[in-house]
Structures are given as structure tokens and as C-alpha cells.
A tleap script that builds the chain and sets N, CA, C and O, in Angstrom:
source leaprc.protein.ff14SB
mol = sequence {
  NMET ALA THR GLU LYS PRO MET ARG MET CYS
  ARG ARG CYS ARG GLY ARG LEU HIE ARG GLU
  HIE ARG ARG TRP TRP GLN LYS LEU VAL HIE
  ARG SER ILE TYR VAL CYS ASP ASP CYS GLY
  ALA GLN ASP PRO HIE PRO HIE LYS TYR VAL
  ARG TYR PHE SER ILE HIE PRO GLN CYS PRO
  ARG CYS CYS SER ASP ASP LEU LYS VAL HIE
  GLY LYS LEU ASP ARG VAL ASP THR LEU GLN
  SER GLY PHE PHE ARG ARG ILE GLN SER TRP
  VAL ARG ALA PRO LEU TYR TYR CYS ASP ARG
  CYS ARG LEU GLN PHE TYR ASP LEU ARG PRO
  LEU PRO ARG SER GLY ALA VAL ALA GLU SER
  CPRO
}
set mol.1.N position { 0.783 -0.964 0.283 }
set mol.1.CA position { -0.195 -0.081 -0.004 }
set mol.1.C position { 0.357 0.849 -0.147 }
set mol.1.O position { 0.590 1.343 0.956 }
set mol.2.N position { 0.914 1.696 -1.305 }
set mol.2.CA position { 1.871 2.921 -1.304 }
set mol.2.C position { 1.510 4.242 -0.823 }
set mol.2.O position { 0.435 4.657 -1.257 }
set mol.3.N position { 2.320 5.213 0.187 }
set mol.3.CA position { 0.783 5.966 0.553 }
set mol.3.C position { 1.403 7.859 0.160 }
set mol.3.O position { 2.612 8.053 0.027 }
set mol.4.N position { 0.492 8.927 0.040 }
set mol.4.CA position { 0.383 9.503 -1.238 }
set mol.4.C position { 1.111 10.543 -0.546 }
set mol.4.O position { 0.673 10.812 0.573 }
set mol.5.N position { 2.281 11.294 -1.013 }
set mol.5.CA position { 3.483 12.382 -0.733 }
set mol.5.C position { 1.889 13.711 -0.681 }
set mol.5.O position { 0.882 13.871 -1.369 }
set mol.6.N position { 2.496 14.390 0.558 }
set mol.6.CA position { 1.504 15.590 0.113 }
set mol.6.C position { 1.520 16.702 -0.778 }
set mol.6.O position { 2.401 16.988 -1.588 }
set mol.7.N position { 0.369 17.342 -0.525 }
set mol.7.CA position { 0.873 18.133 -2.080 }
set mol.7.C position { 0.863 19.824 -1.684 }
set mol.7.O position { -0.022 20.489 -1.146 }
set mol.8.N position { 1.977 20.151 -2.091 }
set mol.8.CA position { 2.328 21.848 -2.477 }
set mol.8.C position { 1.326 22.507 -2.622 }
set mol.8.O position { 0.446 22.232 -3.438 }
set mol.9.N position { 1.313 23.466 -1.854 }
set mol.9.CA position { 0.997 24.985 -2.008 }
set mol.9.C position { 1.628 25.994 -2.272 }
set mol.9.O position { 2.838 25.797 -2.154 }
set mol.10.N position { 1.311 27.228 -2.647 }
set mol.10.CA position { 1.870 27.912 -3.289 }
set mol.10.C position { 1.363 28.605 -2.003 }
set mol.10.O position { 0.321 28.203 -1.486 }
set mol.11.N position { 2.131 29.736 -1.414 }
set mol.11.CA position { 2.105 30.710 -0.175 }
set mol.11.C position { 0.737 32.057 -0.740 }
set mol.11.O position { -0.225 32.660 -0.262 }
set mol.12.N position { 1.399 31.953 -1.861 }
set mol.12.CA position { 1.044 33.933 -1.965 }
set mol.12.C position { -0.986 32.996 -2.127 }
set mol.12.O position { -1.902 33.579 -1.547 }
set mol.13.N position { -1.262 31.857 -2.806 }
set mol.13.CA position { -2.688 32.373 -3.521 }
set mol.13.C position { -3.065 30.658 -2.731 }
set mol.13.O position { -4.204 30.501 -2.291 }
set mol.14.N position { -2.151 29.610 -2.628 }
set mol.14.CA position { -3.098 28.699 -2.272 }
set mol.14.C position { -3.833 27.413 -3.036 }
set mol.14.O position { -4.752 26.630 -2.793 }
set mol.15.N position { -2.699 27.713 -4.305 }
set mol.15.CA position { -2.965 26.413 -5.637 }
set mol.15.C position { -1.904 25.581 -5.998 }
set mol.15.O position { -0.802 25.592 -5.449 }
set mol.16.N position { -2.271 24.793 -7.011 }
set mol.16.CA position { -0.924 23.732 -6.524 }
set mol.16.C position { 0.185 23.967 -7.218 }
set mol.16.O position { 0.059 24.227 -8.415 }
set mol.17.N position { 1.859 23.916 -6.458 }
set mol.17.CA position { 3.153 24.057 -7.590 }
set mol.17.C position { 3.162 22.150 -7.915 }
set mol.17.O position { 2.681 21.045 -7.666 }
set mol.18.N position { 4.392 23.171 -8.851 }
set mol.18.CA position { 4.523 21.697 -9.491 }
set mol.18.C position { 6.066 21.466 -10.032 }
set mol.18.O position { 6.238 22.181 -11.019 }
set mol.19.N position { 6.754 21.017 -9.840 }
set mol.19.CA position { 7.931 21.136 -10.407 }
set mol.19.C position { 8.807 21.580 -11.094 }
set mol.19.O position { 9.737 20.807 -10.864 }
set mol.20.N position { 9.195 22.391 -11.873 }
set mol.20.CA position { 10.295 22.965 -12.611 }
set mol.20.C position { 11.840 22.790 -13.182 }
set mol.20.O position { 12.788 23.134 -12.476 }
set mol.21.N position { 12.018 22.281 -14.393 }
set mol.21.CA position { 13.272 22.715 -15.026 }
set mol.21.C position { 14.327 23.393 -14.262 }
set mol.21.O position { 14.117 24.603 -14.176 }
set mol.22.N position { 15.299 23.024 -13.734 }
set mol.22.CA position { 15.846 24.351 -13.406 }
set mol.22.C position { 17.250 24.100 -14.547 }
set mol.22.O position { 17.680 22.951 -14.649 }
set mol.23.N position { 17.823 25.086 -15.264 }
set mol.23.CA position { 19.062 26.247 -15.944 }
set mol.23.C position { 20.129 25.847 -14.381 }
set mol.23.O position { 20.012 25.727 -13.161 }
set mol.24.N position { 21.503 25.742 -15.846 }
set mol.24.CA position { 23.482 25.259 -15.496 }
set mol.24.C position { 23.292 26.006 -13.982 }
set mol.24.O position { 23.521 25.428 -12.920 }
set mol.25.N position { 22.862 27.301 -14.093 }
set mol.25.CA position { 23.299 27.953 -13.329 }
set mol.25.C position { 22.247 28.319 -12.222 }
set mol.25.O position { 22.313 29.080 -11.257 }
set mol.26.N position { 21.191 27.454 -12.735 }
set mol.26.CA position { 20.163 27.999 -10.588 }
set mol.26.C position { 20.104 26.411 -9.910 }
set mol.26.O position { 19.343 26.131 -8.984 }
set mol.27.N position { 21.156 25.322 -10.617 }
set mol.27.CA position { 21.127 24.334 -10.321 }
set mol.27.C position { 22.129 24.464 -9.674 }
set mol.27.O position { 22.305 23.618 -8.798 }
set mol.28.N position { 23.259 25.648 -9.853 }
set mol.28.CA position { 24.472 25.836 -8.271 }
set mol.28.C position { 23.619 26.053 -7.360 }
set mol.28.O position { 23.554 24.975 -6.768 }
set mol.29.N position { 22.381 27.318 -6.489 }
set mol.29.CA position { 22.644 27.230 -6.031 }
set mol.29.C position { 20.747 26.871 -5.240 }
set mol.29.O position { 20.344 26.887 -4.077 }
set mol.30.N position { 20.120 26.619 -6.432 }
set mol.30.CA position { 18.903 26.109 -5.773 }
set mol.30.C position { 19.061 24.201 -6.348 }
set mol.30.O position { 19.362 23.877 -7.496 }
set mol.31.N position { 18.790 23.292 -5.296 }
set mol.31.CA position { 18.486 22.617 -5.700 }
set mol.31.C position { 17.048 21.938 -5.919 }
set mol.31.O position { 16.952 20.806 -6.393 }
set mol.32.N position { 15.734 22.845 -5.474 }
set mol.32.CA position { 14.507 22.415 -6.460 }
set mol.32.C position { 13.503 23.866 -6.734 }
set mol.32.O position { 13.572 24.761 -5.892 }
set mol.33.N position { 13.089 23.942 -7.281 }
set mol.33.CA position { 11.800 24.831 -8.185 }
set mol.33.C position { 10.543 25.154 -8.297 }
set mol.33.O position { 10.261 25.876 -9.253 }
set mol.34.N position { 10.028 24.955 -7.866 }
set mol.34.CA position { 8.105 25.152 -7.603 }
set mol.34.C position { 7.839 25.939 -7.612 }
set mol.34.O position { 8.034 26.707 -6.670 }
set mol.35.N position { 6.826 26.457 -9.365 }
set mol.35.CA position { 6.388 27.320 -9.425 }
set mol.35.C position { 4.317 26.837 -9.362 }
set mol.35.O position { 3.803 25.720 -9.418 }
set mol.36.N position { 3.678 28.154 -9.238 }
set mol.36.CA position { 1.875 27.625 -9.166 }
set mol.36.C position { 1.057 27.800 -10.058 }
set mol.36.O position { 0.809 28.765 -10.781 }
set mol.37.N position { 0.610 26.715 -9.959 }
set mol.37.CA position { -0.236 26.503 -11.452 }
set mol.37.C position { -1.322 27.297 -11.693 }
set mol.37.O position { -2.357 26.982 -12.282 }
set mol.38.N position { -1.103 28.075 -11.330 }
set mol.38.CA position { -2.841 29.225 -10.751 }
set mol.38.C position { -1.854 30.959 -11.022 }
set mol.38.O position { -1.824 31.452 -12.150 }
set mol.39.N position { -1.212 31.588 -9.934 }
set mol.39.CA position { -0.499 32.600 -10.476 }
set mol.39.C position { 0.934 33.396 -10.372 }
set mol.39.O position { 1.472 34.364 -9.836 }
set mol.40.N position { 1.324 31.560 -11.867 }
set mol.40.CA position { 3.539 31.625 -11.204 }
set mol.40.C position { 4.450 32.095 -10.631 }
set mol.40.O position { 5.608 32.251 -11.018 }
set mol.41.N position { 3.837 32.424 -9.388 }
set mol.41.CA position { 4.641 32.261 -8.142 }
set mol.41.C position { 5.859 30.914 -8.223 }
set mol.41.O position { 5.682 29.715 -8.439 }
set mol.42.N position { 7.235 31.766 -7.928 }
set mol.42.CA position { 8.091 30.366 -8.077 }
set mol.42.C position { 8.671 30.562 -6.635 }
set mol.42.O position { 9.144 31.660 -6.342 }
set mol.43.N position { 8.649 29.391 -5.588 }
set mol.43.CA position { 8.756 28.044 -4.457 }
set mol.43.C position { 10.363 28.411 -4.571 }
set mol.43.O position { 10.542 27.486 -3.779 }
set mol.44.N position { 11.308 28.759 -4.747 }
set mol.44.CA position { 12.258 28.140 -4.623 }
set mol.44.C position { 12.737 27.325 -3.246 }
set mol.44.O position { 12.102 27.462 -2.200 }
set mol.45.N position { 13.831 26.523 -3.329 }
set mol.45.CA position { 14.313 25.959 -1.999 }
set mol.45.C position { 16.234 25.799 -2.390 }
set mol.45.O position { 16.693 24.936 -3.139 }
set mol.46.N position { 16.820 26.550 -1.875 }
set mol.46.CA position { 18.103 26.747 -1.689 }
set mol.46.C position { 19.052 25.269 -1.047 }
set mol.46.O position { 18.848 24.503 -0.106 }
set mol.47.N position { 20.076 25.364 -2.039 }
set mol.47.CA position { 21.430 24.607 -1.016 }
set mol.47.C position { 21.331 24.831 0.471 }
set mol.47.O position { 20.653 25.659 1.079 }
set mol.48.N position { 22.498 23.526 1.110 }
set mol.48.CA position { 22.202 23.791 2.551 }
set mol.48.C position { 23.608 25.278 2.640 }
set mol.48.O position { 23.622 26.325 3.288 }
set mol.49.N position { 24.809 24.548 1.466 }
set mol.49.CA position { 25.388 25.622 1.109 }
set mol.49.C position { 25.494 27.220 1.508 }
set mol.49.O position { 26.053 27.929 2.345 }
set mol.50.N position { 24.490 27.353 0.233 }
set mol.50.CA position { 23.274 29.181 0.094 }
set mol.50.C position { 23.838 29.648 1.785 }
set mol.50.O position { 24.619 30.594 1.891 }
set mol.51.N position { 23.380 28.930 2.968 }
set mol.51.CA position { 23.114 29.967 3.878 }
set mol.51.C position { 24.375 30.787 4.378 }
set mol.51.O position { 24.387 31.694 5.211 }
set mol.52.N position { 25.531 30.195 3.600 }
set mol.52.CA position { 26.299 30.567 4.699 }
set mol.52.C position { 27.721 31.726 3.891 }
set mol.52.O position { 28.863 31.994 4.264 }
set mol.53.N position { 26.664 32.265 2.338 }
set mol.53.CA position { 26.765 33.697 1.831 }
set mol.53.C position { 25.927 34.150 2.054 }
set mol.53.O position { 25.717 34.821 1.044 }
set mol.54.N position { 25.125 34.335 2.741 }
set mol.54.CA position { 23.843 35.497 3.512 }
set mol.54.C position { 24.274 35.792 4.722 }
set mol.54.O position { 24.864 35.138 5.583 }
set mol.55.N position { 23.601 37.691 4.607 }
set mol.55.CA position { 24.359 38.560 5.631 }
set mol.55.C position { 23.487 38.669 7.176 }
set mol.55.O position { 23.556 39.521 8.062 }
set mol.56.N position { 22.609 37.344 7.050 }
set mol.56.CA position { 22.102 36.900 7.878 }
set mol.56.C position { 21.992 35.476 8.087 }
set mol.56.O position { 21.858 34.509 7.337 }
set mol.57.N position { 22.120 35.694 9.734 }
set mol.57.CA position { 22.147 34.749 10.768 }
set mol.57.C position { 21.168 33.187 10.304 }
set mol.57.O position { 20.162 32.878 10.942 }
set mol.58.N position { 21.597 32.487 9.316 }
set mol.58.CA position { 20.432 31.227 10.187 }
set mol.58.C position { 20.969 30.226 11.202 }
set mol.58.O position { 22.150 29.976 11.442 }
set mol.59.N position { 19.691 29.614 11.845 }
set mol.59.CA position { 20.198 28.457 12.015 }
set mol.59.C position { 20.582 27.251 11.372 }
set mol.59.O position { 19.796 26.799 10.539 }
set mol.60.N position { 21.646 26.639 11.601 }
set mol.60.CA position { 22.172 25.253 11.307 }
set mol.60.C position { 21.450 23.940 10.755 }
set mol.60.O position { 21.786 23.177 9.849 }
set mol.61.N position { 20.374 23.935 11.586 }
set mol.61.CA position { 19.543 22.609 11.971 }
set mol.61.C position { 19.285 22.941 11.219 }
set mol.61.O position { 20.056 22.788 10.272 }
set mol.62.N position { 17.713 23.834 10.933 }
set mol.62.CA position { 16.286 23.892 10.523 }
set mol.62.C position { 16.320 25.114 9.705 }
set mol.62.O position { 15.359 25.294 8.957 }
set mol.63.N position { 17.432 26.138 9.724 }
set mol.63.CA position { 17.259 26.849 8.751 }
set mol.63.C position { 15.724 28.519 9.094 }
set mol.63.O position { 14.995 29.198 8.371 }
set mol.64.N position { 15.857 28.468 9.779 }
set mol.64.CA position { 14.413 29.395 10.527 }
set mol.64.C position { 15.807 30.422 10.240 }
set mol.64.O position { 16.989 30.303 9.919 }
set mol.65.N position { 14.793 31.517 10.592 }
set mol.65.CA position { 15.253 32.678 10.954 }
set mol.65.C position { 15.421 33.413 11.929 }
set mol.65.O position { 16.340 34.169 12.243 }
set mol.66.N position { 13.895 32.989 12.680 }
set mol.66.CA position { 13.655 33.505 13.823 }
set mol.66.C position { 14.698 33.518 14.858 }
set mol.66.O position { 14.258 32.610 15.563 }
set mol.67.N position { 15.532 33.823 15.313 }
set mol.67.CA position { 16.494 33.957 16.410 }
set mol.67.C position { 16.520 35.134 17.474 }
set mol.67.O position { 15.988 36.229 17.661 }
set mol.68.N position { 17.207 34.502 17.914 }
set mol.68.CA position { 17.322 35.282 19.425 }
set mol.68.C position { 18.343 35.376 20.206 }
set mol.68.O position { 18.991 34.429 20.651 }
set mol.69.N position { 18.532 36.560 20.408 }
set mol.69.CA position { 20.236 37.245 20.913 }
set mol.69.C position { 20.744 36.210 22.441 }
set mol.69.O position { 20.083 36.899 23.218 }
set mol.70.N position { 21.267 35.338 23.198 }
set mol.70.CA position { 21.403 34.932 24.352 }
set mol.70.C position { 22.695 36.016 24.685 }
set mol.70.O position { 23.500 36.523 23.904 }
set mol.71.N position { 22.554 36.156 26.174 }
set mol.71.CA position { 23.493 36.380 26.594 }
set mol.71.C position { 24.630 35.590 27.314 }
set mol.71.O position { 25.725 36.149 27.385 }
set mol.72.N position { 24.440 33.994 28.007 }
set mol.72.CA position { 25.252 33.600 28.147 }
set mol.72.C position { 24.938 32.153 28.387 }
set mol.72.O position { 24.208 31.913 29.349 }
set mol.73.N position { 25.488 30.897 27.479 }
set mol.73.CA position { 25.697 30.027 27.517 }
set mol.73.C position { 24.823 29.007 28.199 }
set mol.73.O position { 24.899 28.550 29.339 }
set mol.74.N position { 23.965 28.761 27.214 }
set mol.74.CA position { 23.218 27.615 28.481 }
set mol.74.C position { 23.413 26.046 28.124 }
set mol.74.O position { 23.274 25.438 27.062 }
set mol.75.N position { 23.920 25.479 29.884 }
set mol.75.CA position { 24.582 23.914 29.516 }
set mol.75.C position { 23.207 22.466 29.537 }
set mol.75.O position { 23.279 21.291 29.899 }
set mol.76.N position { 21.877 23.439 28.868 }
set mol.76.CA position { 20.385 22.093 28.651 }
set mol.76.C position { 20.483 21.966 27.532 }
set mol.76.O position { 20.667 20.842 27.064 }
set mol.77.N position { 20.361 23.480 26.445 }
set mol.77.CA position { 20.957 22.658 24.928 }
set mol.77.C position { 21.392 23.133 23.934 }
set mol.77.O position { 22.023 24.190 23.922 }
set mol.78.N position { 21.131 22.428 22.904 }
set mol.78.CA position { 22.550 21.670 22.379 }
set mol.78.C position { 23.463 22.594 22.177 }
set mol.78.O position { 23.021 23.326 23.062 }
set mol.79.N position { 25.001 23.609 21.477 }
set mol.79.CA position { 25.345 23.723 20.804 }
set mol.79.C position { 26.033 23.762 19.827 }
set mol.79.O position { 27.190 23.905 20.222 }
set mol.80.N position { 25.992 23.704 18.462 }
set mol.80.CA position { 26.115 24.035 17.235 }
set mol.80.C position { 27.444 23.603 17.570 }
set mol.80.O position { 27.783 24.273 18.545 }
set mol.81.N position { 28.431 22.756 17.216 }
set mol.81.CA position { 30.471 22.995 17.652 }
set mol.81.C position { 30.632 22.738 16.441 }
set mol.81.O position { 29.814 22.598 15.531 }
set mol.82.N position { 32.004 22.667 16.475 }
set mol.82.CA position { 33.040 22.767 14.733 }
set mol.82.C position { 33.647 23.760 14.943 }
set mol.82.O position { 33.632 24.375 16.009 }
set mol.83.N position { 34.565 24.194 13.479 }
set mol.83.CA position { 36.043 24.694 13.634 }
set mol.83.C position { 35.045 26.137 13.996 }
set mol.83.O position { 34.421 26.383 15.028 }
set mol.84.N position { 35.196 27.113 12.476 }
set mol.84.CA position { 34.087 27.704 12.583 }
set mol.84.C position { 33.932 28.565 13.724 }
set mol.84.O position { 34.503 29.603 14.062 }
set mol.85.N position { 32.984 27.848 14.248 }
set mol.85.CA position { 31.958 27.903 15.648 }
set mol.85.C position { 32.256 28.297 17.142 }
set mol.85.O position { 31.725 28.958 18.035 }
set mol.86.N position { 33.784 27.274 16.870 }
set mol.86.CA position { 34.917 28.031 17.751 }
set mol.86.C position { 35.590 29.126 17.402 }
set mol.86.O position { 35.921 30.095 18.085 }
set mol.87.N position { 35.740 28.916 16.422 }
set mol.87.CA position { 36.333 30.847 16.126 }
set mol.87.C position { 35.961 31.619 16.494 }
set mol.87.O position { 36.690 32.172 17.317 }
set mol.88.N position { 34.977 32.097 16.299 }
set mol.88.CA position { 33.779 32.952 16.332 }
set mol.88.C position { 33.072 33.639 17.522 }
set mol.88.O position { 32.506 34.714 17.719 }
set mol.89.N position { 33.488 32.053 18.518 }
set mol.89.CA position { 33.457 31.964 20.081 }
set mol.89.C position { 34.468 32.866 20.218 }
set mol.89.O position { 34.037 33.992 20.466 }
set mol.90.N position { 36.013 32.764 20.128 }
set mol.90.CA position { 36.891 33.229 20.858 }
set mol.90.C position { 37.036 34.579 20.441 }
set mol.90.O position { 37.971 35.205 20.939 }
set mol.91.N position { 36.324 35.128 19.657 }
set mol.91.CA position { 36.596 36.602 18.519 }
set mol.91.C position { 35.028 37.498 19.620 }
set mol.91.O position { 34.714 38.684 19.523 }
set mol.92.N position { 34.568 36.784 20.250 }
set mol.92.CA position { 33.152 37.697 21.189 }
set mol.92.C position { 32.069 37.730 20.365 }
set mol.92.O position { 31.331 38.669 20.662 }
set mol.93.N position { 31.484 36.751 18.986 }
set mol.93.CA position { 30.779 36.527 18.360 }
set mol.93.C position { 28.876 36.548 18.856 }
set mol.93.O position { 28.279 35.472 18.896 }
set mol.94.N position { 28.486 37.246 19.033 }
set mol.94.CA position { 26.889 37.194 19.520 }
set mol.94.C position { 27.136 35.819 19.904 }
set mol.94.O position { 28.173 35.248 19.566 }
set mol.95.N position { 25.995 35.114 20.775 }
set mol.95.CA position { 25.232 33.747 20.857 }
set mol.95.C position { 24.206 34.030 20.859 }
set mol.95.O position { 23.446 34.702 21.557 }
set mol.96.N position { 24.156 33.029 19.334 }
set mol.96.CA position { 22.057 33.318 18.645 }
set mol.96.C position { 21.912 31.745 19.616 }
set mol.96.O position { 22.702 30.890 20.016 }
set mol.97.N position { 20.031 32.046 19.710 }
set mol.97.CA position { 19.585 31.142 19.941 }
set mol.97.C position { 18.261 30.707 18.795 }
set mol.97.O position { 17.834 31.658 18.139 }
set mol.98.N position { 17.686 29.486 18.567 }
set mol.98.CA position { 16.626 29.480 17.555 }
set mol.98.C position { 16.225 28.353 18.753 }
set mol.98.O position { 16.808 27.468 19.378 }
set mol.99.N position { 14.440 29.116 18.661 }
set mol.99.CA position { 13.563 28.507 19.552 }
set mol.99.C position { 12.599 27.667 19.096 }
set mol.99.O position { 11.588 27.257 19.665 }
set mol.100.N position { 13.130 27.401 17.721 }
set mol.100.CA position { 12.193 25.978 17.793 }
set mol.100.C position { 12.829 24.981 17.108 }
set mol.100.O position { 12.294 24.750 16.024 }
set mol.101.N position { 14.302 23.947 17.498 }
set mol.101.CA position { 14.846 23.198 17.669 }
set mol.101.C position { 15.925 23.266 17.957 }
set mol.101.O position { 16.968 22.664 17.703 }
set mol.102.N position { 15.506 24.339 18.725 }
set mol.102.CA position { 16.272 24.663 20.823 }
set mol.102.C position { 18.051 24.346 20.719 }
set mol.102.O position { 18.509 23.405 21.368 }
set mol.103.N position { 18.872 25.123 19.945 }
set mol.103.CA position { 20.188 24.894 18.750 }
set mol.103.C position { 20.445 26.298 18.976 }
set mol.103.O position { 19.810 27.234 18.490 }
set mol.104.N position { 21.990 26.392 20.195 }
set mol.104.CA position { 23.174 27.199 20.472 }
set mol.104.C position { 23.933 27.667 19.683 }
set mol.104.O position { 24.929 26.947 19.749 }
set mol.105.N position { 24.133 28.597 18.809 }
set mol.105.CA position { 25.688 28.964 17.560 }
set mol.105.C position { 25.457 30.697 17.107 }
set mol.105.O position { 24.736 31.667 16.870 }
set mol.106.N position { 27.039 29.927 17.268 }
set mol.106.CA position { 28.199 31.322 17.596 }
set mol.106.C position { 27.736 31.808 16.075 }
set mol.106.O position { 27.565 30.975 15.185 }
set mol.107.N position { 27.576 33.035 15.888 }
set mol.107.CA position { 28.103 33.546 14.425 }
set mol.107.C position { 27.821 35.442 14.573 }
set mol.107.O position { 27.037 36.208 15.132 }
set mol.108.N position { 28.998 35.500 13.696 }
set mol.108.CA position { 29.274 37.515 13.566 }
set mol.108.C position { 28.116 37.957 12.969 }
set mol.108.O position { 27.604 38.832 13.667 }
set mol.109.N position { 27.521 37.735 12.024 }
set mol.109.CA position { 26.344 38.557 11.675 }
set mol.109.C position { 25.689 38.947 11.947 }
set mol.109.O position { 24.765 38.342 12.491 }
set mol.110.N position { 25.693 39.730 11.835 }
set mol.110.CA position { 24.222 40.433 12.486 }
set mol.110.C position { 22.867 40.207 12.302 }
set mol.110.O position { 22.697 40.104 11.087 }
set mol.111.N position { 21.529 40.043 13.055 }
set mol.111.CA position { 20.193 39.780 13.026 }
set mol.111.C position { 19.684 41.268 11.985 }
set mol.111.O position { 19.997 42.455 12.088 }
set mol.112.N position { 18.833 40.578 11.057 }
set mol.112.CA position { 17.998 42.169 10.473 }
set mol.112.C position { 17.641 43.026 11.432 }
set mol.112.O position { 17.796 42.846 12.640 }
set mol.113.N position { 17.067 44.154 10.803 }
set mol.113.CA position { 16.677 44.771 12.110 }
set mol.113.C position { 14.747 44.526 12.334 }
set mol.113.O position { 14.103 44.341 13.367 }
set mol.114.N position { 14.340 44.621 11.031 }
set mol.114.CA position { 12.933 43.682 11.787 }
set mol.114.C position { 13.012 42.526 12.649 }
set mol.114.O position { 12.062 42.251 13.382 }
set mol.115.N position { 14.349 41.635 12.618 }
set mol.115.CA position { 13.896 40.803 13.567 }
set mol.115.C position { 14.455 40.813 15.094 }
set mol.115.O position { 14.552 39.844 15.847 }
set mol.116.N position { 14.767 42.059 15.325 }
set mol.116.CA position { 15.252 42.705 16.111 }
set mol.116.C position { 14.164 42.909 16.970 }
set mol.116.O position { 13.070 43.135 16.452 }
set mol.117.N position { 14.339 42.841 19.054 }
set mol.117.CA position { 13.421 42.818 19.153 }
set mol.117.C position { 14.003 43.827 20.384 }
set mol.117.O position { 15.056 43.552 20.959 }
set mol.118.N position { 13.307 44.868 20.679 }
set mol.118.CA position { 13.576 45.998 21.277 }
set mol.118.C position { 13.751 45.896 22.736 }
set mol.118.O position { 13.183 44.900 23.185 }
set mol.119.N position { 14.452 46.720 23.753 }
set mol.119.CA position { 14.118 46.064 25.349 }
set mol.119.C position { 13.633 46.756 25.304 }
set mol.119.O position { 13.358 47.539 24.395 }
set mol.120.N position { 13.188 46.622 26.996 }
set mol.120.CA position { 11.978 46.714 27.702 }
set mol.120.C position { 12.037 47.945 28.509 }
set mol.120.O position { 11.984 47.618 29.694 }
set mol.121.N position { 12.117 49.127 28.380 }
set mol.121.CA position { 12.740 49.695 30.298 }
set mol.121.C position { 12.488 49.278 32.005 }
set mol.121.O position { 13.086 49.895 32.887 }
savepdb mol mol.pdb
quit
């Protein structure tokens, strides 16, 4: 008994998405591109290595942009380890925390202004 895959839906009009053929230069950046049948909107899915070239940090595990800055390390939640993360901790990079997957990591890139939370007086 085969199970059906869930149908992908457009974020704009809730129409059905179909996978589109990528050009050679799109294959370098995107692992797949979906296009809406109704409105023609594209929904690209980039490769994981593309997030390292962005100007704002993203969660290394779930690729979420919804991050918080923590003042000190929490010993209960997981810390992303690695050579570059260790170097960033040595140069006093901010400690970011992802609520979605409960991961902590160091990153030198600043949060976007719209995602910054104003401190209460």
C-alpha cells in the first residue's frame, strides 16, 4: 500500500505547485524550484551551503530566521560545534538561539533590523 505525498501549496494563492526544470546556473544555487499553476509564483529551495553566504544568520539545523540573542551559554540546550564556530566564540561573536529546534550557535553576522526585539525599559 503506497502512501501519497502531501501536495505542495502556493504561499500566495494556495494553488498547487509543480516542480520546474532548473537551468545550469540555477542548479548551483537551488536544489529544486516549484512554480504555482494558478499565479505563476516561484518557490525556490536553496542548497544548504547557500545560507553561509547570506548577510544575516540562520539556524544551521532548521534554517529558521527566527533567532534570539543570548547573553550567556545555556548548558541544557545543544551548542553547535565546529572549527569555525569555535573561532567565532573566541572573537566574541553573539550567541544566537533558535526556539524552533533549541540550538545555540555563535555567528558574527548581525540579525536583520525587523527581527531585532526592542529591550523593555
